[in-house]
C-alpha positions as a Python dict, from the first residue, in 0.01 Angstrom:
ca = {
    (1, 'M'): (0, 0, 0),
    (2, 'N'): (-325, -87, 134),
    (3, 'I'): (-177, -260, 440),
    (4, 'K'): (76, 60, 498),
    (5, 'H'): (-237, 300, 432),
    (6, 'L'): (-418, 131, 706),
    (7, 'L'): (-172, 117, 1020),
    (8, 'L'): (-94, 455, 981),
    (9, 'T'): (-458, 540, 989),
    (10, 'G'): (-492, 343, 1293),
    (11, 'A'): (-222, 503, 1469),
    (12, 'A'): (-340, 872, 1380),
    (13, 'S'): (-637, 741, 1549),
    (14, 'L'): (-487, 636, 1857),
    (15, 'V'): (-301, 939, 1925),
    (16, 'T'): (-638, 1163, 1886),
    (17, 'A'): (-825, 886, 2127),
    (18, 'G'): (-522, 956, 2344),
    (19, 'G'): (-510, 1318, 2368),
    (20, 'A'): (-914, 1377, 2345),
    (21, 'A'): (-861, 1156, 2696),
    (22, 'Q'): (-643, 1363, 2831),
    (23, 'A'): (-842, 1676, 2741),
    (24, 'A'): (-1169, 1559, 2933),
    (25, 'D'): (-940, 1476, 3246),
    (26, 'L'): (-921, 1869, 3245),
    (27, 'P'): (-1158, 2089, 3464),
    (28, 'V'): (-1405, 2306, 3271),
    (29, 'K'): (-1389, 2655, 3343),
    (30, 'K'): (-1703, 2845, 3255),
    (31, 'A'): (-1670, 3230, 3105),
    (32, 'A'): (-1797, 3461, 3385),
    (33, 'P'): (-2130, 3637, 3251),
    (34, 'I'): (-2050, 4012, 3070),
    (35, 'E'): (-2237, 4290, 3313),
    (36, 'Y'): (-2327, 4551, 3078),
    (37, 'V'): (-2361, 4913, 3206),
    (38, 'R'): (-2724, 4968, 3195),
    (39, 'V'): (-2933, 5293, 3136),
    (40, 'C'): (-3107, 5425, 3440),
    (41, 'S'): (-3418, 5625, 3327),
    (42, 'A'): (-3572, 5644, 3687),
    (43, 'Y'): (-3398, 6013, 3756),
    (44, 'G'): (-3347, 6177, 3388),
    (45, 'A'): (-3109, 6201, 3124),
    (46, 'G'): (-2738, 6050, 3172),
    (47, 'F'): (-2809, 5808, 3464),
    (48, 'F'): (-2659, 5484, 3452),
    (49, 'Y'): (-2661, 5177, 3677),
    (50, 'I'): (-2336, 5123, 3877),
    (51, 'P'): (-2267, 4756, 3792),
    (52, 'G'): (-2393, 4497, 4079),
    (53, 'T'): (-2604, 4785, 4224),
    (54, 'D'): (-2953, 4939, 4225),
    (55, 'T'): (-2772, 5281, 4264),
    (56, 'C'): (-2794, 5518, 3970),
    (57, 'L'): (-2510, 5797, 3892),
    (58, 'R'): (-2466, 6047, 3677),
    (59, 'V'): (-2093, 6209, 3617),
    (60, 'G'): (-2116, 6568, 3466),
    (61, 'G'): (-1922, 6885, 3476),
    (62, 'R'): (-1814, 7235, 3337),
    (63, 'A'): (-1530, 7391, 3174),
    (64, 'R'): (-1506, 7779, 3136),
    (65, 'F'): (-1256, 8054, 3061),
    (66, 'E'): (-1367, 8394, 3134),
    (67, 'Y'): (-1181, 8744, 3047),
    (68, 'A'): (-1255, 9088, 3239),
    (69, 'M'): (-1175, 9446, 3126),
    (70, 'Q'): (-1216, 9740, 3429),
    (71, 'A'): (-1006, 10046, 3369),
    (72, 'P'): (-840, 10089, 3748),
    (73, 'L'): (-921, 10454, 3912),
    (74, 'S'): (-548, 10489, 3988),
    (75, 'R'): (-229, 10308, 3908),
    (76, 'G'): (-85, 10352, 4248),
    (77, 'T'): (70, 10053, 4501),
    (78, 'S'): (-116, 9748, 4465),
    (79, 'V'): (-368, 9827, 4198),
    (80, 'G'): (-356, 9914, 3813),
    (81, 'D'): (-461, 9604, 3629),
    (82, 'Y'): (-685, 9648, 3334),
    (83, 'S'): (-752, 9263, 3227),
    (84, 'G'): (-842, 8961, 3447),
    (85, 'Y'): (-848, 8600, 3343),
    (86, 'R'): (-1005, 8310, 3475),
    (87, 'G'): (-1005, 7958, 3397),
    (88, 'L'): (-1238, 7681, 3587),
    (89, 'A'): (-1265, 7316, 3609),
    (90, 'R'): (-1598, 7143, 3775),
    (91, 'I'): (-1694, 6789, 3844),
    (92, 'N'): (-2035, 6668, 3955),
    (93, 'I'): (-2111, 6325, 4097),
    (94, 'D'): (-2443, 6245, 4115),
    (95, 'A'): (-2584, 5889, 4275),
    (96, 'R'): (-2941, 5789, 4320),
    (97, 'T'): (-3081, 5514, 4493),
    (98, 'Q'): (-3457, 5425, 4536),
    (99, 'T'): (-3561, 5318, 4893),
    (100, 'A'): (-3871, 5240, 5075),
    (101, 'Y'): (-3846, 5630, 5225),
    (102, 'G'): (-3802, 5766, 4853),
    (103, 'S'): (-3494, 5874, 4700),
    (104, 'L'): (-3149, 5837, 4865),
    (105, 'R'): (-2929, 6076, 4694),
    (106, 'A'): (-2580, 6185, 4760),
    (107, 'F'): (-2447, 6506, 4523),
    (108, 'V'): (-2097, 6576, 4500),
    (109, 'R'): (-1913, 6890, 4342),
    (110, 'L'): (-1553, 6996, 4302),
    (111, 'E'): (-1448, 7304, 4162),
    (112, 'A'): (-1065, 7405, 4072),
    (113, 'A'): (-1017, 7752, 3920),
    (114, 'S'): (-692, 7959, 3834),
    (115, 'R'): (-775, 8326, 3859),
    (116, 'T'): (-528, 8641, 3817),
    (117, 'G'): (-566, 8978, 3765),
    (118, 'L'): (-755, 9246, 3980),
    (119, 'P'): (-1101, 9354, 3805),
    (120, 'G'): (-1323, 9074, 4005),
    (121, 'L'): (-1140, 8768, 3884),
    (122, 'H'): (-882, 8776, 4154),
    (123, 'S'): (-1089, 8755, 4458),
    (124, 'G'): (-977, 8875, 4842),
    (125, 'T'): (-1317, 8713, 4964),
    (126, 'Q'): (-1236, 8352, 4842),
    (127, 'T'): (-881, 8395, 4978),
    (128, 'R'): (-1042, 8546, 5305),
    (129, 'I'): (-1288, 8228, 5352),
    (130, 'G'): (-1018, 7999, 5277),
    (131, 'N'): (-1136, 7907, 4922),
    (132, 'A'): (-875, 7989, 4754),
    (133, 'F'): (-448, 8052, 4825),
    (134, 'P'): (-297, 8355, 4680),
    (135, 'A'): (75, 8380, 4475),
    (136, 'L'): (346, 8541, 4694),
    (137, 'G'): (609, 8650, 4449),
    (138, 'V'): (648, 9025, 4386),
    (139, 'D'): (464, 9039, 4075),
    (140, 'G'): (165, 8776, 4192),
    (141, 'Y'): (73, 8889, 4513),
    (142, 'G'): (-316, 8990, 4508),
    (143, 'R'): (-313, 8910, 4120),
    (144, 'V'): (-277, 8539, 4117),
    (145, 'Q'): (-473, 8311, 4254),
    (146, 'Q'): (-560, 7913, 4263),
    (147, 'Y'): (-909, 7841, 4350),
    (148, 'V'): (-1043, 7485, 4537),
    (149, 'N'): (-1350, 7415, 4652),
    (150, 'T'): (-1550, 7151, 4792),
    (151, 'D'): (-1881, 7327, 4624),
    (152, 'K'): (-2125, 7044, 4756),
    (153, 'A'): (-2092, 6737, 4912),
    (154, 'F'): (-2439, 6673, 5074),
    (155, 'V'): (-2714, 6342, 5144),
    (156, 'Q'): (-3051, 6377, 5088),
    (157, 'F'): (-3291, 6140, 5240),
    (158, 'A'): (-3668, 6166, 5350),
    (159, 'G'): (-3679, 6533, 5322),
    (160, 'F'): (-3323, 6553, 5529),
    (161, 'T'): (-3044, 6776, 5360),
    (162, 'A'): (-2721, 6719, 5536),
    (163, 'G'): (-2388, 6831, 5415),
    (164, 'R'): (-2200, 7112, 5203),
    (165, 'A'): (-2503, 7309, 5039),
    (166, 'S'): (-2635, 7596, 4886),
    (167, 'S'): (-2765, 7800, 5187),
    (168, 'F'): (-3148, 7773, 5187),
    (169, 'F'): (-3217, 8144, 5269),
    (170, 'D'): (-3111, 8232, 4941),
    (171, 'F'): (-3370, 8272, 4613),
    (172, 'Y'): (-3223, 8438, 4291),
    (173, 'A'): (-2847, 8362, 4339),
    (174, 'H'): (-2734, 8550, 4082),
    (175, 'D'): (-2874, 8319, 3813),
    (176, 'F'): (-2896, 8523, 3513),
    (177, 'E'): (-2531, 8681, 3534),
    (178, 'I'): (-2156, 8623, 3438),
    (179, 'Q'): (-1995, 8848, 3656),
    (180, 'A'): (-2290, 8790, 4000),
    (181, 'G'): (-2264, 9189, 4064),
    (182, 'T'): (-2646, 9221, 4183),
    (183, 'L'): (-2669, 9308, 4547),
    (184, 'G'): (-2845, 9052, 4683),
    (185, 'S'): (-2747, 8693, 4899),
    (186, 'D'): (-2556, 8403, 4733),
    (187, 'V'): (-2360, 8193, 4966),
    (188, 'F'): (-2344, 7886, 4736),
    (189, 'S'): (-2117, 7663, 4973),
    (190, 'T'): (-2190, 7641, 5312),
    (191, 'N'): (-2227, 7379, 5596),
    (192, 'V'): (-2622, 7283, 5665),
    (193, 'A'): (-2825, 7035, 5807),
    (194, 'A'): (-3192, 7071, 5709),
    (195, 'Y'): (-3523, 6903, 5677),
    (196, 'T'): (-3765, 7023, 5395),
    (197, 'A'): (-4169, 6939, 5459),
    (198, 'T'): (-4361, 6892, 5161),
    (199, 'L'): (-4700, 7055, 5247),
    (200, 'G'): (-4887, 6999, 4961),
    (201, 'N'): (-5067, 7213, 4649),
    (202, 'G'): (-4712, 7354, 4574),
    (203, 'F'): (-4603, 7466, 4959),
    (204, 'S'): (-4308, 7351, 5131),
    (205, 'A'): (-4132, 7462, 5443),
    (206, 'T'): (-3769, 7395, 5520),
    (207, 'I'): (-3605, 7526, 5879),
    (208, 'S'): (-3233, 7432, 5823),
    (209, 'M'): (-2909, 7490, 6104),
    (210, 'E'): (-2639, 7656, 5876),
    (211, 'D'): (-2268, 7725, 5946),
    (212, 'P'): (-2219, 8103, 6058),
    (213, 'S'): (-1869, 8122, 5934),
    (214, 'F'): (-2017, 8186, 5613),
    (215, 'R'): (-2260, 8483, 5716),
    (216, 'R'): (-2006, 8653, 5914),
    (217, 'T'): (-1924, 8993, 5864),
    (218, 'P'): (-1650, 9145, 6126),
    (219, 'I'): (-1710, 9373, 6404),
    (220, 'Y'): (-1579, 9689, 6350),
    (221, 'S'): (-1192, 9742, 6483),
    (222, 'A'): (-1030, 10063, 6466),
    (223, 'Q'): (-726, 9855, 6492),
    (224, 'S'): (-750, 9605, 6160),
    (225, 'V'): (-833, 9967, 6024),
    (226, 'A'): (-533, 10118, 6107),
    (227, 'Q'): (-326, 9810, 5992),
    (228, 'A'): (-496, 9846, 5646),
    (229, 'T'): (-391, 10199, 5622),
    (230, 'A'): (-72, 10133, 5720),
    (231, 'V'): (-27, 9882, 5431),
    (232, 'A'): (-149, 10168, 5165),
    (233, 'G'): (-511, 10049, 5260),
    (234, 'N'): (-467, 9710, 5115),
    (235, 'S'): (-676, 9475, 5338),
    (236, 'S'): (-565, 9184, 5166),
    (237, 'A'): (-203, 9271, 5342),
    (238, 'V'): (-344, 9190, 5666),
    (239, 'I'): (-572, 8868, 5622),
    (240, 'F'): (-297, 8635, 5731),
    (241, 'A'): (-281, 8482, 6113),
    (242, 'Q'): (-539, 8766, 6229),
    (243, 'T'): (-611, 8575, 6508),
    (244, 'N'): (-733, 8864, 6744),
    (245, 'S'): (-867, 9189, 6650),
    (246, 'L'): (-853, 9412, 6968),
    (247, 'T'): (-1138, 9724, 6999),
    (248, 'P'): (-1053, 9931, 7305),
    (249, 'V'): (-1329, 9960, 7588),
    (250, 'F'): (-1342, 10176, 7871),
    (251, 'A'): (-1333, 10013, 8187),
    (252, 'G'): (-1521, 10311, 8390),
    (253, 'F'): (-1425, 10557, 8664),
    (254, 'G'): (-1264, 10420, 8981),
    (255, 'P'): (-1384, 10560, 9372),
    (256, 'T'): (-1193, 10899, 9330),
    (257, 'G'): (-1399, 10992, 9029),
    (258, 'L'): (-1077, 10919, 8777),
    (259, 'P'): (-1074, 10664, 8524),
    (260, 'S'): (-996, 10336, 8627),
    (261, 'G'): (-845, 10202, 8325),
    (262, 'V'): (-870, 10117, 7927),
    (263, 'G'): (-846, 9780, 7763),
    (264, 'F'): (-918, 9568, 7488),
    (265, 'V'): (-1192, 9371, 7393),
    (266, 'D'): (-1098, 9078, 7103),
    (267, 'V'): (-1378, 9129, 6824),
    (268, 'V'): (-1295, 8787, 6673),
    (269, 'Q'): (-1617, 8606, 6617),
    (270, 'R'): (-1639, 8226, 6755),
    (271, 'N'): (-1895, 7975, 6654),
    (272, 'R'): (-2077, 7932, 6928),
    (273, 'M'): (-2466, 7907, 6799),
    (274, 'P'): (-2552, 7804, 6490),
    (275, 'D'): (-2745, 8034, 6250),
    (276, 'F'): (-3115, 7910, 6224),
    (277, 'V'): (-3284, 7975, 5884),
    (278, 'G'): (-3654, 7904, 5779),
    (279, 'V'): (-3788, 7886, 5433),
    (280, 'L'): (-4181, 7899, 5352),
    (281, 'R'): (-4184, 7828, 4904),
    (282, 'Y'): (-4491, 7774, 4689),
    (283, 'D'): (-4385, 7640, 4341),
    (284, 'Q'): (-4682, 7653, 4053),
    (285, 'P'): (-4634, 7612, 3657),
    (286, 'W'): (-4618, 8021, 3646),
    (287, 'G'): (-4329, 8061, 3879),
    (288, 'S'): (-4241, 8034, 4255),
    (289, 'V'): (-4270, 8263, 4576),
    (290, 'Q'): (-4040, 8210, 4869),
    (291, 'I'): (-4025, 8384, 5222),
    (292, 'S'): (-3691, 8341, 5395),
    (293, 'G'): (-3587, 8417, 5769),
    (294, 'A'): (-3268, 8411, 5966),
    (295, 'V'): (-3131, 8444, 6297),
    (296, 'H'): (-2768, 8511, 6314),
    (297, 'E'): (-2551, 8529, 6648),
    (298, 'I'): (-2314, 8808, 6675),
    (299, 'N'): (-2038, 8773, 6951),
    (300, 'T'): (-1646, 8887, 7086),
    (301, 'G'): (-1407, 8701, 7279),
    (302, 'N'): (-1275, 8795, 7614),
    (303, 'A'): (-1156, 9114, 7792),
    (304, 'A'): (-747, 9160, 7748),
    (305, 'F'): (-562, 9397, 7905),
    (306, 'G'): (-280, 9599, 7749),
    (307, 'N'): (-165, 9937, 7639),
    (308, 'F'): (-368, 10229, 7434),
    (309, 'V'): (-208, 10505, 7297),
    (310, 'G'): (-455, 10803, 7246),
    (311, 'N'): (-560, 11093, 7453),
    (312, 'N'): (-860, 10954, 7623),
    (313, 'A'): (-692, 10647, 7744),
    (314, 'G'): (-683, 10662, 8111),
    (315, 'T'): (-495, 10382, 8320),
    (316, 'P'): (-410, 10087, 8073),
    (317, 'L'): (-584, 9794, 8205),
    (318, 'S'): (-431, 9557, 8428),
    (319, 'N'): (-466, 9233, 8573),
    (320, 'T'): (-580, 9342, 8889),
    (321, 'N'): (-860, 9549, 8761),
    (322, 'L'): (-940, 9371, 8403),
    (323, 'A'): (-1246, 9243, 8626),
    (324, 'N'): (-1392, 9582, 8560),
    (325, 'V'): (-1472, 9502, 8233),
    (326, 'A'): (-1759, 9246, 8178),
    (327, 'R'): (-1810, 9009, 7932),
    (328, 'T'): (-1963, 9185, 7609),
    (329, 'Q'): (-2275, 9055, 7580),
    (330, 'S'): (-2387, 8837, 7264),
    (331, 'E'): (-2625, 9015, 7026),
    (332, 'Y'): (-2850, 8876, 6723),
    (333, 'G'): (-2885, 8966, 6433),
    (334, 'W'): (-3180, 8871, 6193),
    (335, 'A'): (-3285, 8876, 5824),
    (336, 'V'): (-3602, 8867, 5644),
    (337, 'Q'): (-3620, 8840, 5226),
    (338, 'G'): (-3909, 8758, 4974),
    (339, 'G'): (-3876, 8672, 4604),
    (340, 'M'): (-4097, 8586, 4341),
    (341, 'K'): (-4001, 8402, 4015),
    (342, 'V'): (-4263, 8434, 3697),
    (343, 'N'): (-4235, 8235, 3394),
    (344, 'L'): (-4299, 8440, 3060),
    (345, 'P'): (-4367, 8214, 2837),
    (346, 'F'): (-4615, 8450, 2641),
    (347, 'I'): (-4329, 8642, 2545),
    (348, 'A'): (-4085, 8380, 2496),
    (349, 'P'): (-4018, 8014, 2584),
    (350, 'G'): (-3771, 7990, 2855),
    (351, 'D'): (-3807, 8395, 2915),
    (352, 'T'): (-3830, 8464, 3341),
    (353, 'L'): (-3841, 8758, 3544),
    (354, 'Y'): (-3704, 8725, 3964),
    (355, 'L'): (-3796, 9042, 4208),
    (356, 'Q'): (-3625, 9004, 4525),
    (357, 'G'): (-3613, 9226, 4850),
    (358, 'A'): (-3412, 9139, 5160),
    (359, 'Y'): (-3346, 9384, 5513),
    (360, 'G'): (-3156, 9281, 5803),
    (361, 'E'): (-3033, 9395, 6113),
    (362, 'G'): (-2663, 9294, 6214),
    (363, 'A'): (-2705, 9030, 5929),
    (364, 'Q'): (-2553, 9222, 5591),
    (365, 'L'): (-2470, 8892, 5448),
    (366, 'Y'): (-2779, 8743, 5449),
    (367, 'T'): (-2886, 9076, 5252),
    (368, 'G'): (-2636, 9052, 5033),
    (369, 'Y'): (-2556, 9439, 5056),
    (370, 'S'): (-2147, 9363, 4969),
    (371, 'S'): (-2205, 9056, 4752),
    (372, 'W'): (-2025, 9247, 4471),
    (373, 'A'): (-1750, 9433, 4649),
    (374, 'G'): (-1644, 9177, 4852),
    (375, 'G'): (-1708, 8957, 5200),
    (376, 'Y'): (-1562, 8885, 5522),
    (377, 'A'): (-1425, 9188, 5590),
    (378, 'Q'): (-1521, 9503, 5747),
    (379, 'T'): (-1350, 9726, 5477),
    (380, 'T'): (-1356, 9619, 5114),
    (381, 'T'): (-1412, 9733, 4766),
    (382, 'V'): (-1305, 9592, 4404),
    (383, 'L'): (-1262, 9945, 4243),
    (384, 'Q'): (-911, 9964, 4207),
    (385, 'G'): (-766, 10253, 4349),
    (386, 'A'): (-1110, 10399, 4481),
    (387, 'P'): (-1100, 10729, 4647),
    (388, 'F'): (-1294, 10552, 5012),
    (389, 'Q'): (-1396, 10221, 5102),
    (390, 'Q'): (-1711, 10107, 5212),
    (391, 'F'): (-1775, 9967, 5549),
    (392, 'F'): (-1945, 9666, 5616),
    (393, 'S'): (-1923, 9603, 5957),
    (394, 'D'): (-2223, 9369, 6137),
    (395, 'A'): (-2164, 9533, 6478),
    (396, 'V'): (-1967, 9805, 6617),
    (397, 'L'): (-1904, 9796, 6980),
    (398, 'N'): (-1959, 10091, 7211),
    (399, 'P'): (-1646, 10173, 7400),
    (400, 'F'): (-1808, 10328, 7688),
    (401, 'T'): (-2138, 10081, 7716),
    (402, 'N'): (-1913, 9775, 7616),
    (403, 'R'): (-2255, 9661, 7394),
    (404, 'L'): (-2273, 9571, 7061),
    (405, 'E'): (-2461, 9796, 6845),
    (406, 'L'): (-2602, 9643, 6518),
    (407, 'S'): (-2582, 9801, 6191),
    (408, 'T'): (-2933, 9741, 5965),
    (409, 'S'): (-2928, 9691, 5548),
    (410, 'F'): (-3130, 9653, 5281),
    (411, 'T'): (-3102, 9531, 4936),
    (412, 'A'): (-3374, 9512, 4644),
    (413, 'V'): (-3285, 9322, 4265),
    (414, 'A'): (-3437, 9267, 3949),
    (415, 'S'): (-3371, 9030, 3651),
    (416, 'L'): (-3516, 8961, 3347),
    (417, 'L'): (-3420, 8679, 3104),
    (418, 'H'): (-3517, 8681, 2752),
    (419, 'Y'): (-3448, 8404, 2507),
    (420, 'W'): (-3456, 8592, 2102),
    (421, 'N'): (-3434, 8272, 1969),
    (422, 'P'): (-3399, 7902, 2088),
    (423, 'T'): (-2994, 7993, 2084),
    (424, 'L'): (-2932, 8350, 2175),
    (425, 'R'): (-3071, 8498, 2464),
    (426, 'S'): (-2991, 8818, 2704),
    (427, 'A'): (-3063, 8899, 3056),
    (428, 'L'): (-3106, 9264, 3187),
    (429, 'F'): (-3050, 9329, 3566),
    (430, 'G'): (-3020, 9624, 3816),
    (431, 'S'): (-3035, 9642, 4212),
    (432, 'Y'): (-3018, 9921, 4502),
    (433, 'G'): (-2893, 9869, 4868),
    (434, 'E'): (-2826, 10063, 5150),
    (435, 'L'): (-2593, 10002, 5490),
    (436, 'S'): (-2623, 10233, 5763),
    (437, 'F'): (-2511, 10193, 6120),
    (438, 'A'): (-2648, 10220, 6471),
    (439, 'P'): (-2683, 10580, 6549),
    (440, 'G'): (-2466, 10733, 6730),
    (441, 'S'): (-2206, 10482, 6729),
    (442, 'R'): (-1964, 10650, 6501),
    (443, 'A'): (-1971, 10948, 6741),
    (444, 'A'): (-1911, 10711, 7032),
    (445, 'Q'): (-1566, 10611, 6861),
    (446, 'S'): (-1497, 10946, 6814),
    (447, 'A'): (-1583, 11079, 7136),
    (448, 'F'): (-1345, 10750, 7284),
    (449, 'F'): (-1046, 10844, 7047),
    (450, 'G'): (-1074, 11183, 7106),
    (451, 'Y'): (-823, 11412, 6946),
    (452, 'T'): (-619, 11139, 6716),
    (453, 'S'): (-625, 11016, 6346),
    (454, 'T'): (-727, 10672, 6518),
    (455, 'G'): (-1063, 10626, 6471),
    (456, 'P'): (-1339, 10839, 6317),
    (457, 'G'): (-1137, 11148, 6479),
    (458, 'P'): (-1243, 11430, 6665),
    (459, 'F'): (-1596, 11458, 6688),
    (460, 'G'): (-1735, 11745, 6458),
    (461, 'S'): (-1403, 11877, 6312),
    (462, 'Q'): (-1318, 11878, 5973),
    (463, 'F'): (-1174, 11552, 5972),
    (464, 'Y'): (-1468, 11376, 6145),
    (465, 'N'): (-1713, 11512, 5872),
    (466, 'L'): (-1466, 11385, 5605),
    (467, 'N'): (-1374, 11037, 5731),
    (468, 'Q'): (-1462, 10748, 5598),
    (469, 'Q'): (-1496, 10521, 5873),
    (470, 'L'): (-1818, 10410, 5983),
    (471, 'R'): (-2025, 10639, 5700),
    (472, 'D'): (-2338, 10507, 5591),
    (473, 'T'): (-2370, 10420, 5254),
    (474, 'Y'): (-2539, 10315, 4947),
    (475, 'A'): (-2474, 10109, 4611),
    (476, 'F'): (-2628, 10045, 4276),
    (477, 'N'): (-2569, 9846, 3990),
    (478, 'V'): (-2729, 9779, 3663),
    (479, 'G'): (-2607, 9533, 3391),
    (480, 'A'): (-2678, 9319, 3038),
    (481, 'S'): (-2574, 9054, 2872),
    (482, 'L'): (-2604, 8860, 2525),
    (483, 'I'): (-2515, 8481, 2542),
    (484, 'W'): (-2502, 8240, 2197),
    (485, 'S'): (-2549, 7884, 2278),
    (486, 'P'): (-2482, 7767, 1877),
    (487, 'V'): (-2505, 7413, 2043),
    (488, 'R'): (-2667, 7223, 2331),
    (489, 'D'): (-2459, 7325, 2667),
    (490, 'L'): (-2195, 7573, 2511),
    (491, 'D'): (-2259, 7915, 2602),
    (492, 'I'): (-2063, 8229, 2462),
    (493, 'G'): (-2128, 8517, 2634),
    (494, 'L'): (-2030, 8908, 2699),
    (495, 'E'): (-2185, 9102, 2967),
    (496, 'G'): (-2119, 9500, 3074),
    (497, 'T'): (-2206, 9617, 3400),
    (498, 'Y'): (-2203, 9932, 3563),
    (499, 'Q'): (-2134, 10000, 3948),
    (500, 'N'): (-2172, 10286, 4171),
    (501, 'Y'): (-2160, 10321, 4545),
    (502, 'G'): (-2141, 10657, 4789),
    (503, 'V'): (-2176, 10811, 5082),
    (504, 'Q'): (-2606, 10859, 5174),
    (505, 'T'): (-2471, 11207, 5409),
    (506, 'G'): (-2205, 11446, 5304),
    (507, 'R'): (-1869, 11409, 5149),
    (508, 'V'): (-1557, 11185, 5210),
    (509, 'L'): (-1205, 11296, 5145),
    (510, 'D'): (-1062, 11148, 4792),
    (511, 'L'): (-775, 10955, 4878),
    (512, 'N'): (-618, 10951, 4528),
    (513, 'R'): (-579, 11321, 4524),
    (514, 'N'): (-513, 11347, 4930),
    (515, 'P'): (-256, 11053, 4895),
    (516, 'L'): (-34, 11194, 5191),
    (517, 'Q'): (-249, 11439, 5374),
    (518, 'T'): (-515, 11253, 5517),
    (519, 'S'): (-454, 11294, 5894),
    (520, 'A'): (-656, 11486, 6141),
    (521, 'A'): (-387, 11743, 6195),
    (522, 'Y'): (-362, 11822, 5842),
    (523, 'V'): (-736, 11780, 5783),
    (524, 'N'): (-822, 11989, 6076),
    (525, 'N'): (-589, 12279, 5995),
    (526, 'P'): (-793, 12572, 5852),
    (527, 'A'): (-489, 12660, 5626),
    (528, 'N'): (-541, 12329, 5450),
    (529, 'L'): (-897, 12359, 5391),
    (530, 'G'): (-869, 12511, 5057),
    (531, 'A'): (-604, 12207, 4923),
    (532, 'L'): (-873, 11899, 5015),
    (533, 'R'): (-1046, 11719, 4743),
    (534, 'T'): (-1355, 11561, 4823),
    (535, 'V'): (-1633, 11281, 4640),
    (536, 'T'): (-1949, 11170, 4704),
    (537, 'N'): (-1953, 10850, 4521),
    (538, 'A'): (-1754, 10624, 4318),
    (539, 'D'): (-1829, 10411, 3999),
    (540, 'V'): (-1652, 10148, 3738),
    (541, 'F'): (-1746, 9999, 3417),
    (542, 'Q'): (-1678, 9647, 3346),
    (543, 'V'): (-1705, 9423, 3022),
    (544, 'R'): (-1695, 9033, 3091),
    (545, 'A'): (-1672, 8748, 2831),
    (546, 'R'): (-1748, 8358, 2900),
    (547, 'V'): (-1723, 8062, 2693),
    (548, 'Q'): (-1873, 7773, 2911),
    (549, 'R'): (-1922, 7408, 2810),
    (550, 'D'): (-2127, 7186, 3058),
    (551, 'F'): (-2164, 6813, 3020),
}
């Protein structure tokens, strides 16, 4: 038995030794080192190093729900909604790398939203500028839209900023508002190339070249007004394929003293010169002050021959006398803005007051006069079934001189944020503004079109006095909000706003009470004078609720 045990033990040892020898002949693969994600503390909370690089990255975003209630002024065509809804998604990506020239930063923000209902949540402005696309169904058109926007995509390096960012002109950009209803500039997405110099002691200066496409208000065109009127005043119905917008121009008199012709000028503006913005800013622990200035080109296309229907038409231009209409000279609008932000910690931590004022000539989107009513249209309003519309054109082409005559506008806004406690805050805000067209521009349109319903109508007539086109207007609004943040980065809020606009002088036809009786022939007939209904202003109240989580 001992001999047998020894033999078995020896055999087992030989097998084990052979296996070990074979294992020793195999190549040995070392395990790859585990590279853990490291926290980057150089730029604040939430940043981490991208593995294998010295670039710090932060990923964040936002989810938002909103509901709005606003009673329409009419239940006529294309209006009548009481409720509106919005669900919004936002993704932020912030990448930063420290270099010998300072921080190199790339920031990207993408937004998408589903918006429905007319009370300020479905946005004709966003459709006109290409940020949203509308539903085309019978019940959906004008009420349902999907919103997609590259809100931010810029690079910052050694004082330079290039890409898609907020306009450097802006200061108070509806910071404390849910509806963003105050009158003031707030172009949150435009294409810029800018340089900011730090001057010391809190001073900085910026010069910025910005995309003019996001600051244009259309030149007045009677043709566009006529198209909008043909579809029951719904200007959004003529936003598609608007590749030209013709306005008549008188070509002058021939050798015999008779009119040599009437032609058209295409007043759709082209991208020629960029807008130039200059900013001087002062920042201190107590707050900040900013002064902004901007120059904005206004131009037209070429003259075009064509038939004009009207009593003052003369002989339509042809190819032979088209040269009588000189190219319309470009004009340069401008705007200035001053703003102050004051921190009020002696009232409560976080309390802040904004004061801002802006004035512009031929630069209405820089003063932000149409910020609430809507942009990128010569006439629009979010007052459903409003009795009349505001006109926002930066310029009117004089048909007799073939010169662009610029409108002027100004706005003033105040906004106060107060913290009742660390989780409950409220805001109180208000603004006022006016827009005035160049003296004589309305009368020139009237004289050219003569006794027709096109344009403002015959000068001095009842129709001219009561017509809404090219009327100087004012607007003001006030509002207040209450927002509860039970936990960090969660807002549950409610806001109420009151909006009012009207004509600066005189009265206008109430389109709701004269729905089919607004022609020059009817209004100018003395027998119908007693049946005409007029107004001086229109107003509306809106309530909006919001639930929002940032991360």
